[in-house]
N, C-alpha and C positions, 0 to 999 in steps of 0.2 A: 693393759688398759687401766685408766684411772677413772673412777666415778666420783663426782663431786655432789655433796648433799649440803644444802644450806642449813638444815636443822637435823637434830637427832631423830625427830619424828619422821622426816623424809627418809632417812636411812632405815629406820624401823619399817616403814611402809614398803620400801624396796626389798628388804630382807625377807618379808613374808609374802612377797608378790610372786606371780608366776614367772616373771622375767628372771628373778634371782634363782629360781629353781632350775632354770636352764643351764646355769653355770656348773661346771664340774668342780670348780675350786674357787673360793673367795679368800683373799688374803688382805689384811689391813696393814698399811704402811704407817707405822707409828709416827714417822717424821712428818707426815702430811696431815695428821690430825691436829686440829686447833681447838683449844678450849673456848667455851663461850664466856666472855667477860661479863655478860649480863648477870650470870648466876651469882657473881661475887656481890652484886648489889642487893641480893635477897638473902635474908637469914633462913627463911623456909623455902625450899625449892618449889613447894606448892604455890607460893605467892607468884613466882615467875609464871607458872602454868596458868594461874587465874588471870594474871594481867594479859597474857597472850590470848587466852580464850576470850577475854573482854575486848580484844582488839587494840589494847593500849600500846603494844609494841608494833613498830612498823613491820609489815609482813607477818603479823602474828598468826597463830593457829586458826583463829576464827576467820580471818580473811582468806587464808589458804583453803580452809574447808568450804567457805562460800564459793570460791573459784572452782573447787572440785565438784561441788553440787551443781553449779551452772554447767560445767563440762559434762557431767552425767546426764543432765536434762537434755543437752544438745545431742549427746550420743543416743539417748532414749528416743528423741524425736527422729533422728536419722534411722534408727532401727525400725521405728514404726513406719516410716516412709518405705523402707526396703521391704518390710512385711507386706505392706499394701500393694506395692508393685508386684511382688511375688504372687500374691493372691489374685491380682488382676491377670497376670500371665497364666496362672493355673485355670482361671475361669475361661480364658481365651482358648487354651488347649482343650478343655472340656467341651466348649462350644464347637470347636473344629472337629473333635472326635464325634460329637453328635451328628454334625453335618455329614461326615464321611459314612457313618453308620446308616443314616437316612438315605444317602445316595446309593450305598450298597444294597439296602433293602429295596429301593426303587428299581435298581438294575435286576435284582433277582426276581422281582415281581413281573417285570416285562418279559423275562425269559421263561 
């Protein structure tokens, strides 16, 4: 299997992710690795990072992080909904258990 990363940052994020930890073996195919030509336009590599952070490069780091933040917010919202549904189900189970206990008590009382 080949994995494609658009930036070194994406590669780094993958390498420290849970998904990467599930692989028994990772190997880099040197023939498939391409250098980023944009770096040649910068004397100081930090200038490239600063420009990307400022969103000056198409698909820069800032834009990518903004997308990831939006996705995290969506996931957070989905999790909140799932938690709410689970809590509602738990309340329903508790209500039903209470009803059964009351019915059981009423039956014992009649006997």
